[in-house]
N, C-alpha and C positions, 0 to 999 in steps of 0.2 A: 832621701829625706825631703819632704815637702817644705819649701821655704816661702816666705812672703813674696819674694821676687818671682818664684815659679808660679804661685797662685795668680799673681798679677799678669804675667806673660801669657799664661794659659787662657785667662778670661779675655785679655786683650785680643788674642788670636781668634777666639771664638766670636767675639763681637765683630772684628774686622772681616772675618770670613762669612758672616751672616748665619753662623751655626749656633749662636747663643740662644738660649731658651728664656723667654721673658714672661713676666706675670705682673698684672696690676691687681692690687688688693683694694677692692671697691669697684663697683660697676655702675656708678651714677653718672652725672653730667661731666665729670672729669675722667674717671677711670675707664669708662667704656670708650669714649672717643680716643683716648690715649692707647688703649689696648688695640683698637682697630687700626690706628695709624701705625703702631709697631708691626702688627701683622702685615699691613700693606707695604711695609718697608722690607719685607722678606723674612722676618723672624717668626719662628714657631711661638705662638702666644696663647697664654691662658689667662682668663679673667677670674679672679676669686671673689666670691661674695657670700655672706652668711644667709642672704635672702634666697631661699631655694626656689621661690616662685620666679624671681628675677632670673636666676640661673636657667631654669627650665624654659622661660620665654626666649632668652637669647639663644639657647641651643636649638630651639625650634625655628630660629630664623626670624622671629617676630620683630617688627619695627618698633622697639620700645622707646625710642626717642624720635619725636615726630619730624624734626627738621633734617634727619639723616635721609639720604637717598633710600628709596623704598627697599632696594635689594642689597644694601650695604652689609647688613648683618648676615643675611642668608647666604650671600656670596662668600663671606669670610668663613662661615661655618662649613659650607659645602666644600671648601678648599682642603679641609682636613688638617689645617695648620692653625686653626683658631677654635677655641671652645671656652665655655664658662664652667666653673666648678664650685662646689661648696666643700670640697674635700681638702682640708688644710695640709694633709700629708703630701700633696703635690708641690708644696712650697720647696721641699728638698730637691725636687727635680729641676728647678729653675735656676738660671744663672744670674738674671737681673730681676729684681723685685721692686716695683714702684708702689708706694703706699699712697692711695688716693681716697682717703676716707674723710667724712665730715669733721669739721672742727667748729662747732657752734658756740654760742654763748650760753651760760647757765642762767638760772632764774635771777641771779643778781647782776646779770650782764657782764660777767667775767669770763675769761677764756675757759673752755671745757675741752680737755684733751683726752676724754674718756675713750673715744674711738681710736685715737692714735696709740694710746697705751695698750688697748686690747689687740690692735693689729700687731704691735711690737711683741707682745707676749705670745701671740699665735706664731709669728715668724720665728721667735727665739726657740720654740719647741722643735722646730724643724730646720733650723739654720745649720749650714755645713760650711766648711772652709771653701773660700774662693768665690763666694757670692757677693754681688753688689746690691745694696739696699739703698733706695732713694726715697726720701719723704717729699711728697708734693703738696700735702695739705697745708693750709695756712696755719702758721704758728708764730710765736714771738722769737726774736733773735736769741739764740742760745738753746732753743728747745731740742734741736736735732742732737746736739752733743750732750745736753744736760738731762734730757728726758728719754729720748729714743735709744741712744747709744747704750746707756746703762741697762736698759731692759734687754736689748739684744745680747749684751755681754753676760747675762745670766745663763746663756747657753754654754758658757765656759770658753767661748771664742773671744779673741781680742780684736777690736776694731782697728783697722789700719795694718794689722798683721795677718789675721786669719780671714777676715772679711772686710769689705770696703763699704763706706757709708758717706752719704752727702745729702744735699737738699737742692731741689729745683722747683721753684714756685709755679703752680699751674696758672695759665693765663687764658683759660677757656672763656669764650663769650658765646653762650648758647644762642643758636639761631642766626649767628652772624655768617652770611654767605661769602663774605670777602676775606675775613680774617679767621683762620681755622688752625687746628692743631699743628699742621705741617708748616704753615708759613708765618706763624707767630714766633719771633725769636725766643729762645729758651735759655734763661739764666741758669747756670749750674755752679754750685759752690760746694767745697769740701775742705776739711781741715788738714788733709794730707794730700800730697801731690799725686800719689798713685790713684786715690779715689777720684780726684778731680779729673785726671787724665782719662780714666775709664768712663766717667760720666760724659765728658766732652766727646769722646769717641762714639759712645752709644747714641747719645742724642743727635750727634752730627749725622748719623745715618737715618734718623727719623724725621728731624726738622731741618728747615733750610739753613737756620742760623743759630748755632749754640753760642752762648755768651758766658764764658768762664769768669768767675769772680774769686776773690782770695780766700773766702771761708764760707762755711755753711751759714754762719750768722749774717754775713753780708747778703747772701742770697735770700735768707728769711726776711731781712729788712727791706729788700727791694719790693716784695709783694705788699708790705705794709705801707711803704712810701707811695706806691702807685695808687692804692685805693684810698689812702688818707687824702691825697691830692684831689681825687674825685669827690670824696665826701665834703671837703671844704668848699669846693666850687659849686656843688649841687646845692648846698645850704645857702651859698651866696646868691645864686640865681633865683632860688625860691624866695629868699628875703626880698630881692629886688622886684620880683613879680608882684608881691603885695604892695610894696612902696610905690612902684610905677602905676599900678592899678588905681591907687588913691589919687594919683596925679593925672589920671585920664590918659596914660600912656600904655601902649601894648608892648609888654616885655618881649614877646616873640619877634616883633618887628625890630626892636632895639638890638636883640642878640644877632639876628640875621644881618643887620647893617654893620654891627661891630665886627662880625666875622669876616668882613671884606678887608679888614686891616691885615696886611701880610706878615706882620711881626707883632710880638708882645701880647697877643690875645688868642685864646682858644675858646670856641663856643661851648657852653653847657646850657642845657635846656631845662626849663622848669617842669614839674610834674607833681603827682600826689605824695611823693616821698620815695625813699630808697628801699630796695628789696633784694632778694637773692641770697647767695651764700658767701658773698665777697665784700661788697661795699659796706654793709652793716657790721661786718665782723672784723675785718682787718684793722680799722682804726681803734677798735676796742682792745685788740691784742697789743697794739703799739702803746696805747695809753696805759694799759695795765702794766706792761713791762717797764715803761718809763717810771711809773710810781715805784715799782719794785726795786729799781736801781737808784732811787732818790731824785729822780728828775720829774718833769711834768710836760704835758702837751695841751696848754689851755686853749689854743685856737682850735685844735682838733676836737677837744672835749665840747667846746661851744657849738661847733658844727654838728657833732653827733646829737647833741641835745636839740638843736634846731631841726634836724632831719627827723628825729623821733617824734617831734610835735607836728610835722607837716600833715599827716593824715587828719589829725584833729582840726587843723586849720582849714583844710578842704571841707571837712564835714560841717564846720561852723559856717563857712561861706555858703554851702548848699542850704543849710537851715535858714540863713538870712535871706537868700534868694527866694526860697519858697514863700517866705512871708511877704517880701516886698513885691514880688512879681505875681503871686497867686493868692496872697492873703491866707496861706495855709501854714499852720504850725507843723514842725517836723513830726510831732507826735500824732498828727492826723494824716500824714502823707504816705502814699504808696510810691516807692522809689525803685527804679530799675537801674542796677549797677551794670555798666557795659564793660566787661573784661575784669577778671579776677586774678589772672596770672601776674607775676611781679614785673614782667616785661613782655614786649610784643612777640607773638608767634612762638611761644614756648609753653609746654604743659607743666609749669612749675609755679607753685604758690609760696615757696619758702620766703618768709618775712615779707609777704606781699603788702604793699601799702594800700592796694585796692581792697583787700580783706579788712585792713585796719579801718578804712573809711566806712565800709559796710557795717562793721561791728559798732563803730561810734554812732552812726545814724540810728542803728537799732537801739542803742542805749538811750538815745533821745526819744525813742518811741516810734520811729518810722517803721513801716512794714516794707522790708527790702527783699527783692528777688534779684537774680542776676542772669545775664546771658554771656556765655563764653564758649566759642566753638571747640576749645581744647578741653573743656570740662563739662560734658553732658551730665555727669553726676560728680559731685564733689567727693574725692576720696578721703579716707581716714588719714590724717596727718598728725605729726607730733605738735606742730604749731597751732593748728586750729581744729582739734578733734570735734568740737561742738558743731562744726559746719558740715560734717560728713553726711552724705546722703541727699543733700540738697540737689535739685535738678535745674539745669539751665532752661530758661524760658525761651520758647520759640520767638524768633525775631520777626513777627508779623505786624502789619499795619494796625490791626485791632489790638494786639497786645501792647504795642508801644504807646498807642493813644490811651490805653487804659491806666497808665501810670501818671501820677501828678508831675513827675520829673524823671528824666534819664540823666545819669551821671556817668560820663565816659572817663574811665580810669586807666584802661589798658588798650592801646591802639593796635589791636590785631589787624592784619592785612585783609583777612577773609571775613569781613563784616559789611553788611549793606548799609553804609552810612547815608546813602541817598534816602533810603526808606526812613531811617531815623530822623533825618532832617525834615522830612515832610510831615511826620506824624507825632513827634515828641511835643508835648504841650509846653514843656520847659526843659531846656537842654543845658547841662553843665559840661564843659569840655576842659579837662586838665591836660590835654596833650596837643591842643591846637590843630586837631584833625580837620575840622570843617573849613577853617580859613586856609590851611595849608593845601588842601585839595580843591579849593575853590568851589565848595559845595554850599549852595544857598540854603539857609535854614528858613523854612516857611511855616513849620508847625507851631512855633511859639518862640519866645525869647531865647537867645543864646547868651550864656554867661561863661566867661573863662575863669577857671578857678585854679 
């Protein structure tokens, strides 16, 4: 007779011996790096995604994420121990299943667990005894046990007895060459000891440092705490940017000098706003859950509001600068947006503040174009479908000089900033690129926004 203990010991032995078969559900900026890292740790690994085009590209060895080593995916596929699939039936063949799907905000800026629920329902149809299911997507404290577990138990199997379940928050930083999947400590939490032990054992073979915590809710809260901390401090430094500018003080110099203090201070740098799939989302999940349990997070809510307004603030300062420096109203201006990704050196525009600034300037009547080496053509996205098909402008002296202003919003590494400095008739810099690189701006005035 199969018992909970025998299911635990069998899976433990498979993980310890390297014979466990793993799967990530979702092959985006979290699921694909995790799947490859699992494979590179010696496990047979499958990545599942409902996007058949994405699956085909990965199985063809294409470099679908630009900051990966060029041959990382092709080497994994050619090993015979890594592949992508859109066949949900393969879930039943896996021992460890990690859910790495998006958890965005809905139209009312509330948590949307549509993808988590769909993933849970798909897994439930193929769940078998002895599997470990781990949710990595950002959720509120209590969602693993209150949302995902009941869905999985529609299979007729009981969590903690027939299968194991827990939560481990993803900590990916796309494009970061120093901190990556393997060397970022991995928090793991579960509501029963067996699940937690299995998670610690599995992740301990994949990452350098697993960090066990007492429950799935604690692990869920860790992610929200991390990104709420960043949200508040980004809002603070952007607020100081505007205040110091009015005093004639450069906030970038202030932050760099303050960062020399060896205790009690951590530098955060200003910019056009927040973007991506973490910082704009996690605090909203925490705030929503706090209200749900009769509490509140007023400081976080104020920071969220401030960050939401940051792109509008940048656009307003661009409009004001056009008038004061060139005597041109925004409605009569041609503006080149330099960089549309949400952060440096990634092909990702999710919740990009650069696109928010672009759209705000267009609402003012400006004729905007963009240059971004990662987006020769803007793809169709859920966030900004109206921008699909737009083409990146070639960064030539003639083109740069043809705009009334250039607005630098994303500081990609592979951009000829020297050319921009020589030929832009009016230059707005939201990332301190030109001063930080010691580039003399000779084409026209430089305004930090």
